[in-house]
C-alpha positions in Angstrom: 104.9 180.6 166.2 104.2 178.2 168.9 100.9 177.2 167.6 102.3 176.4 164.2 104.8 174.0 165.7 102.1 172.4 167.7 99.9 171.9 164.6 102.8 170.6 162.7 103.8 168.0 165.4 100.1 167.0 165.7 99.8 166.5 162.0 103.1 164.5 161.9 101.8 162.2 164.8 98.5 161.6 163.1 100.1 160.8 159.8 102.6 158.4 161.3 99.7 156.6 163.2 97.7 156.4 160.0 100.6 154.8 158.1 101.2 152.3 160.8 97.4 151.3 160.9 97.7 150.4 157.2 100.8 148.4 157.3 100.6 144.8 156.2 100.6 142.1 159.1 103.7 140.0 159.5 102.7 136.4 160.1 104.9 133.3 160.7 103.3 130.6 158.7 105.6 127.6 159.7 103.5 124.8 160.6 100.4 126.1 158.6 98.8 124.2 155.6 98.5 125.8 152.3 94.7 126.2 152.8 95.4 128.2 156.1 98.0 130.3 154.4 95.6 131.2 151.5 93.0 132.0 154.0 95.3 134.5 155.8 96.1 136.2 152.7 92.5 136.4 151.5 91.2 137.7 154.9 94.0 140.3 155.1 94.2 141.2 151.4 98.1 141.6 151.8 100.5 140.1 154.4 104.1 139.7 154.9 104.6 136.0 155.4 107.6 134.5 157.3 108.6 130.9 156.6 111.6 128.5 157.0 113.6 127.8 153.8 113.2 124.2 152.5 117.0 124.0 151.7 118.7 125.8 154.7 118.1 127.2 158.2 117.3 130.6 156.7 114.0 132.5 157.4 112.5 133.7 154.2 109.7 136.5 153.9 107.7 138.0 151.1 104.7 140.0 150.7 101.8 138.0 149.4 98.5 139.6 148.1 94.8 138.4 147.3 94.7 140.2 144.0 96.4 143.0 141.9 94.3 145.5 143.7 96.8 145.3 146.5 99.8 146.0 144.3 101.6 149.4 143.4 100.9 151.0 140.2 102.7 149.2 137.3 102.8 145.8 139.2 100.7 142.7 138.8 99.9 139.9 141.1 101.8 137.0 139.7 102.0 133.5 141.1 104.8 132.3 143.4 105.4 128.9 144.8 105.9 128.6 148.6 106.7 125.1 150.0 104.4 123.9 152.8 104.2 120.7 154.9 102.0 119.1 152.4 103.9 120.3 149.3 103.9 123.3 147.1 101.5 126.2 147.6 100.9 128.8 144.9 100.3 132.3 146.1 100.4 135.7 144.5 103.2 138.4 144.9 103.4 141.9 143.3 105.8 141.8 140.5 106.6 144.2 137.5 105.5 142.0 134.4 108.0 141.2 131.8 105.8 142.0 128.8 108.8 141.7 126.3 108.9 138.1 126.9 105.3 137.1 127.8 104.1 136.3 124.3 107.2 135.1 122.9 108.8 132.5 124.9 110.4 130.7 122.1 112.8 133.6 121.3 116.2 132.6 122.9 118.4 135.6 123.8 
């Protein structure tokens, strides 16, 4: 019984360590240029980026990816705009695609 509990605790510790090793890095990008932010995302594959809101004092964050490879099943890497010091910066975020409206934008609901 004692060896079973030791094995269970060891397995839980190894699993917890493995999950944290694959966690996305959290990076503060205030003051970084769009080129630098894109390089960070390309180098890490996926990262949680923190940045200041353009309209208020709030801190915003989102998970940005280099491609759809880093998204969950059923999600796609779609463009999102982040405001940087030199203007807008287009990055990819994982989103569930809206296939119903993708090819029929002229239909008004």
